[in-house]
C-alpha positions in Angstrom: 0.0 0.0 0.0 2.8 2.4 0.9 4.6 1.8 -2.4 1.5 2.2 -4.7 0.6 5.5 -2.9 4.3 6.6 -3.1 4.1 6.0 -6.7 1.1 8.1 -7.0 3.1 11.1 -5.6 6.2 10.5 -7.4 6.2 7.9 -10.4 8.7 4.9 -10.4 9.0 4.3 -6.7 7.4 0.9 -6.8 9.5 0.1 -10.0 12.7 0.8 -8.0 11.4 -1.3 -5.1 10.8 -4.2 -7.7 14.4 -3.6 -9.0 13.2 -2.3 -12.3 15.6 0.7 -12.0 15.8 2.0 -15.6 12.0 2.1 -15.9 11.7 3.6 -12.5 14.3 6.5 -13.1 12.7 6.9 -16.5 9.3 7.3 -14.9 10.8 9.7 -12.1 12.4 11.9 -14.8 9.2 12.3 -16.8 7.1 12.8 -13.6 9.3 15.8 -12.5 9.6 17.2 -16.1 5.7 17.2 -16.2 5.4 18.9 -12.8 8.0 21.4 -13.7 6.3 22.3 -17.0 2.9 22.5 -15.3 4.6 24.7 -12.5 6.2 26.9 -15.0 2.9 27.4 -17.1 1.1 28.6 -14.0 3.9 30.9 -12.6 5.7 32.5 -15.6 2.8 32.4 -17.9 -0.2 33.0 -15.5 -1.0 36.3 -16.9 -1.7 34.6 -20.3 -3.9 31.7 -18.9 -7.2 33.5 -19.0 -6.4 34.7 -22.6 -5.8 31.1 -23.7 -9.3 30.2 -21.9 -11.2 32.2 -24.4 -9.3 30.5 -27.5 -11.2 27.5 -28.8 -8.3 25.8 -30.3 -6.2 26.1 -27.4 -9.0 24.7 -25.1 -9.0 21.7 -27.4 -5.3 21.1 -26.9 -5.7 21.8 -23.3 -8.4 18.9 -22.9 -6.4 16.7 -25.1 -3.2 17.4 -22.6 -5.3 17.0 -19.6 -6.7 13.7 -20.6 -3.1 12.3 -21.8 -1.8 13.3 -18.3 -4.5 11.8 -16.4 -4.4 8.4 -18.4 -0.6 8.3 -17.9 -0.9 9.0 -14.4 -3.5 6.2 -13.7 -1.7 3.9 -15.8 1.4 4.3 -13.6 -0.7 3.8 -10.6 -2.3 0.5 -11.8 1.2 -0.5 -13.3 2.9 0.2 -9.9 0.0 -1.9 -8.0 0.6 -4.8 -10.3 4.3 -4.8 -9.4 3.8 -4.7 -5.7 0.5 -6.2 -4.9 0.3 -8.7 -2.2 0.0 -12.7 -3.3 -3.3 -13.9 -4.3 -3.4 -15.9 -1.0 -3.4 -12.7 0.9 -7.2 -11.9 0.5 -7.2 -8.9 2.9 -4.0 -7.5 1.4 -5.3 -7.6 -2.0 -8.6 -5.9 -1.2 -6.9 -3.1 0.7 -4.4 -2.4 -2.0 -6.9 -2.8 -4.7 -9.3 -0.5 -2.9 -6.4 2.2 -2.6 -5.6 1.8 -6.1 -9.0 2.6 -7.2 -9.3 5.6 -5.0 -6.0 6.9 -6.2 -7.2 6.5 -9.9 -10.5 8.3 -9.0 -8.5 11.1 -7.3 -6.5 11.7 -10.5 -9.4 11.4 -13.0 -12.1 13.3 -11.1 -10.5 16.7 -11.3 -9.5 15.9 -14.9 -13.1 15.3 -15.9 -14.0 18.5 -14.2 -11.4 20.7 -16.0 -12.3 19.0 -19.4 -15.9 19.8 -18.7 -14.9 23.6 -17.9 -12.9 23.8 -21.1 -16.0 22.3 -23.0 -18.3 24.8 -21.7 -15.7 27.7 -22.2 -15.5 26.7 -25.8 -19.3 26.4 -26.2 -19.7 30.0 -24.8 -17.1 31.3 -26.9 -18.4 29.7 -30.1 -21.9 30.6 -29.3 -21.6 34.3 -28.3 -18.6 35.3 -30.6 -18.3 35.4 -34.4 -15.1 34.0 -36.0 -15.0 36.8 -38.5 -13.6 40.2 -37.8 -14.6 43.3 -39.8 -11.0 44.4 -39.2 -7.7 42.5 -38.9 -6.7 41.7 -35.5 -2.9 42.0 -35.2 -1.3 40.1 -32.4 1.4 42.9 -31.8 -1.4 45.4 -31.5 -4.8 44.1 -31.5 -6.3 47.5 -31.2 -4.6 48.7 -34.5 -3.1 51.8 -32.9 -6.0 53.2 -31.1 -5.5 54.7 -27.7 -9.0 54.1 -26.6 -11.6 51.5 -27.3 -15.1 52.1 -26.8 -17.9 49.5 -26.0 -21.5 50.1 -26.0 -23.2 48.3 -22.9 -27.0 47.8 -23.5 -29.6 46.5 -20.9 -32.7 45.1 -23.0 -35.9 45.5 -21.2 -38.0 43.0 -22.8 -41.1 41.8 -20.9 -44.3 39.7 -21.3 -47.0 41.9 -23.3 -44.3 44.3 -24.6 -43.3 43.8 -28.3 -39.6 43.8 -29.0 -36.8 45.2 -26.9 -36.2 48.5 -25.2 -32.7 49.5 -24.5 -33.5 51.2 -21.2 -29.8 51.0 -20.1 -27.2 52.5 -22.7 -23.7 53.1 -21.5 -20.5 53.6 -23.4 -17.5 52.3 -21.6 -14.4 54.0 -23.2 -11.2 52.4 -22.1 -7.5 53.5 -22.5 -5.9 50.5 -24.2 -2.6 51.2 -22.4 -3.6 51.8 -19.0 -7.2 50.4 -18.5 -8.6 53.8 -17.4 -12.2 53.8 -17.8 -14.9 56.5 -18.4 -18.5 55.5 -18.5 -20.8 57.8 -20.8 -24.6 57.3 -19.6 -27.1 58.2 -22.2 -30.8 58.8 -20.9 -33.4 56.4 -22.5 -35.8 59.3 -23.0 -33.3 61.4 -25.2 -35.4 62.8 -28.2 -34.9 64.3 -31.4 -31.9 62.0 -32.0 -30.2 62.7 -35.4 -29.0 59.9 -37.7 -25.9 59.6 -39.8 -26.3 60.3 -43.5 -28.0 57.3 -45.2 -31.5 55.7 -45.3 -32.2 56.4 -41.6 -31.4 60.1 -42.0 -33.5 60.3 -45.2 -36.7 59.0 -43.3 -36.0 61.2 -40.3 -34.1 64.3 -41.6 -35.2 66.3 -38.5 -34.4 63.8 -35.9 -36.0 60.5 -35.0 -39.7 60.7 -34.2 -40.8 57.2 -33.8 -43.9 55.7 -35.6 -47.0 57.1 -33.9 -48.1 57.9 -30.5 -47.2 54.5 -29.1 -43.7 55.2 -30.1 -42.7 59.0 -29.6 -39.1 58.7 -30.7 -37.1 58.1 -27.8 -33.5 57.0 -27.8 -34.4 53.5 -26.4 -36.7 52.8 -29.3 -34.2 52.9 -31.9 -33.0 49.2 -31.5 -36.3 47.6 -32.0 -37.4 50.3 -34.7 -34.3 49.1 -36.8 -35.1 45.7 -36.3 -38.6 46.1 -37.4 -37.7 48.4 -40.4 -35.0 46.6 -42.6 -34.8 49.6 -44.8 -33.3 51.7 -41.9 -30.0 49.6 -42.3 -30.1 47.9 -45.6 -27.9 45.0 -46.1 -27.8 44.1 -42.5 -29.2 40.7 -41.3 -32.1 40.5 -38.7 -30.8 40.4 -35.3 -28.0 42.7 -36.0 -29.9 45.8 -37.5 -30.7 47.5 -34.0 -27.3 47.1 -32.7 -25.8 48.6 -36.1 -28.1 51.6 -36.1 -27.7 52.3 -32.5 -23.9 52.0 -32.6 -23.7 54.6 -35.4 -26.1 57.0 -33.5 -24.4 56.9 -30.3 -21.2 57.4 -32.0 -22.6 60.7 -33.6 -24.1 61.7 -30.3 -20.9 61.4 -28.4 -18.4 62.3 -31.2 -16.4 59.0 -30.7 -16.4 55.7 -32.7 -18.2 52.9 -30.9 -16.3 49.9 -31.8 -18.3 47.0 -30.2 -21.6 46.3 -28.4 -23.0 43.9 -25.6 -26.7 43.6 -25.3 -27.8 41.9 -21.9 -31.3 40.9 -21.3 -32.4 42.1 -17.8 -33.8 38.7 -16.7 -30.6 37.0 -18.0 -28.4 39.5 -16.1 -30.3 38.5 -12.8 -29.3 34.9 -13.3 -25.7 36.1 -14.1 -25.8 37.7 -10.6 -27.0 34.6 -9.0 -24.4 32.6 -10.8 -21.7 34.9 -9.3 -23.1 34.2 -5.9 -24.7 37.9 -5.7 -23.4 41.2 -5.8 -22.2 43.6 -3.1 -23.3 47.1 -3.1 -23.6 50.1 -0.5 -27.3 51.6 -0.5 -27.2 55.1 1.0 -31.0 55.9 0.6 -33.8 53.1 0.9 -35.0 51.7 -2.5 -38.5 50.9 -3.0 -39.5 48.8 -6.1 -42.5 47.2 -7.8 -45.5 48.6 -9.3 -47.3 48.3 -6.1 -44.5 49.1 -3.8 -44.0 45.5 -2.9 -40.4 45.4 -2.1 -37.8 47.4 -0.2 -33.8 47.6 -0.5 -32.7 49.0 3.0 -29.6 51.0 3.5 -26.4 49.5 4.1 -23.8 47.4 2.7 -25.4 44.3 1.6 -25.1 41.3 -0.9 -28.0 41.7 -3.5 -29.4 38.5 -5.1 -30.1 38.3 -8.9 -33.7 39.8 -8.5 -32.6 42.2 -5.9 -29.7 43.6 -8.1 -32.4 43.7 -11.0 -34.6 45.9 -9.0 -31.7 48.0 -7.8 -30.8 48.9 -11.4 -34.4 49.3 -12.6 -36.5 50.8 -9.9 -37.9 54.2 -10.5 -40.2 54.3 -7.6 -39.8 57.4 -5.6 -37.1 58.5 -8.1 -36.5 58.8 -11.7 -34.5 57.7 -14.7 -31.7 59.8 -13.9 -31.3 58.4 -10.3 -31.6 54.8 -12.0 -28.9 55.5 -14.4 -26.5 56.4 -11.4 -27.3 53.0 -9.7 -26.9 51.1 -13.0 -23.3 52.6 -13.2 -22.7 51.5 -9.7 -23.9 48.0 -10.5 -21.7 47.5 -13.4 -18.6 49.2 -11.4 -19.5 46.5 -8.6 -19.9 43.5 -10.9 -16.5 44.4 -12.7 -14.5 44.4 -9.3 -16.1 41.4 -7.9 -16.1 39.1 -10.9 -12.9 37.5 -9.8 -11.4 34.3 -11.4 -12.1 32.1 -8.2 -15.7 33.3 -8.5 -16.2 32.4 -12.0 -14.5 29.0 -11.7 -16.8 28.1 -8.5 -19.9 28.8 -10.6 -18.6 28.4 -14.3 -21.4 25.9 -15.5 -24.1 28.4 -14.3 -22.5 31.4 -15.6 -22.0 29.8 -18.9 -25.7 28.7 -19.2 -26.7 32.2 -18.0 -24.3 33.9 -20.5 -25.5 32.1 -23.7 -29.2 32.9 -22.9 -28.7 36.7 -21.8 -25.9 38.2 -24.0 -25.5 39.2 -27.6 -22.3 41.1 -28.9 -20.4 41.7 -32.2 -17.1 41.1 -30.3 -15.1 38.7 -32.6 -13.2 35.6 -31.2 -9.9 36.9 -32.4 -10.2 40.1 -30.1 -11.1 38.1 -26.8 -7.4 37.6 -25.6 -6.9 41.2 -25.8 -10.2 42.0 -24.1 -9.4 39.7 -21.3 -6.0 41.6 -20.8 -7.7 44.9 -21.1 -10.3 43.7 -18.4 -7.3 43.0 -15.9 -6.2 46.4 -16.4 -9.7 48.1 -15.8 -10.0 46.2 -12.5 -6.9 48.0 -11.3 -8.1 51.5 -12.2 -10.6 54.0 -10.9 -13.9 53.9 -13.1 -15.3 57.5 -13.7 -18.5 58.5 -15.1 -20.5 61.2 -16.7 -24.1 61.2 -17.5 -26.0 63.3 -20.0 -29.0 64.3 -18.0 -30.9 67.3 -16.7 -30.0 70.0 -15.9 -26.9 69.5 -17.9 -28.7 68.3 -20.8 -32.4 68.9 -21.7 -33.6 65.5 -23.1 -36.4 67.0 -25.2 -34.1 69.4 -27.0 -30.5 68.2 -26.4 -27.6 70.1 -27.1 -25.5 67.8 -29.2 -22.4 70.3 -29.4 -22.4 70.3 -25.5 -22.4 66.6 -25.2 -19.5 66.1 -27.6 -17.6 68.9 -25.8 -18.1 67.2 -22.5 -17.1 63.8 -23.9 -13.9 65.4 -25.2 -13.1 66.9 -22.0 -13.5 63.9 -20.1 -11.2 61.8 -22.2 -8.5 64.4 -22.0 -8.9 64.6 -18.2 -6.1 62.4 -16.4 -7.5 60.2 -13.6 -6.2 60.2 -10.0 -4.6 57.2 -8.7 -7.3 54.6 -7.2 -7.8 54.7 -3.5 -10.1 51.9 -2.2 -11.2 54.4 0.6 -13.0 56.7 -1.7 -15.5 56.0 -4.6 -14.9 57.3 -8.1 -16.4 60.8 -8.7 -18.3 61.8 -11.8 -16.2 64.2 -14.1 -19.0 66.8 -14.2 -22.3 66.2 -12.9 -24.9 68.6 -11.6 -26.8 66.0 -9.9 -25.1 63.3 -7.8 -26.4 60.3 -9.6 -24.2 57.8 -7.5 -25.6 59.0 -4.0 -27.1 55.7 -3.5 -23.9 53.7 -3.5 -20.4 53.7 -2.6 
């Protein structure tokens, strides 16, 4: 039993005891070399491991390597047992050593099966969510093609029973410095009116600004996504399911005066599932938040961990408040999720996260860019996230001052962020109303 157990820890021990020295020494050398390789991978290349985890071909090779190592390991354990097992007459000894051997093999195979399962799920998520063709070539040396900032449009889709289509009630552009990860969030209110389109079919149809289609659609910014989906002539040549995001990206690019590079749309119900899979999200609530049409719920003040449903209400409730206060809470929620979604949390609930993510998210990020995005996300976690929302009294949502919006964006992107301190929250750049007063 001791020799079989020792051979599971260091290959070749049983072989040396059985006077098979050449085989034993070869097995020892192979085992030490394998362990050294694994240790090197997880130390010298630890920063690149997450990047490899979002590349399907690497996931396939990882799965193959894990299976081969596990099979070799169990093979050595069984081989060692066969060499040193008690004689057949020793029934008790045979039983004990056989039991130990089976347990050791299970100990090796179980984590391998789990790791292979994670690799399969990760590959499935990547292939489901992210396209394989990029509109612009992704260069390994500079995936951002010389850009100093990359801009992501983050959309929250508020689909609901009895309500046709999707309303993008939450619209935030995250502008990220590609060198430092310094991030500015630009919040756009859902009720922004008279939005002008770029030159093209949409502009020809609404030359004086988007006015919707009748009294049921008064022409708010949050209606553009579904309006484009329902009217193919607004974005000719774009496939169904991509029209809304395409037109909204173009429109918000014009509003802010910056190029919106990529988008991600999160269904609100799916967002709650993602939060639950993370084990909740911790936020500080400074003012009680009442929610529900009939005021059936209350989020009291204090620092607490919210469930998915509570986080959803935290980001959606307008009871006793308004759209603009809600926007501030949404930014707090995005910030909290970005800071708390660490690797251990992801691994502990990877299967639930994978399932919720596939149901809840759509995006135009290409697979080729994922390693760079993962690296950029790590930089973002180490910086202060600042925010600027275009809401009253800074911006009149009925008659917006488009020049002022673009001027404020330019100012915000020129500002140098101060070093991050955990003792204080990130202040907004220029905000007449303290939108983030409900969180820290």
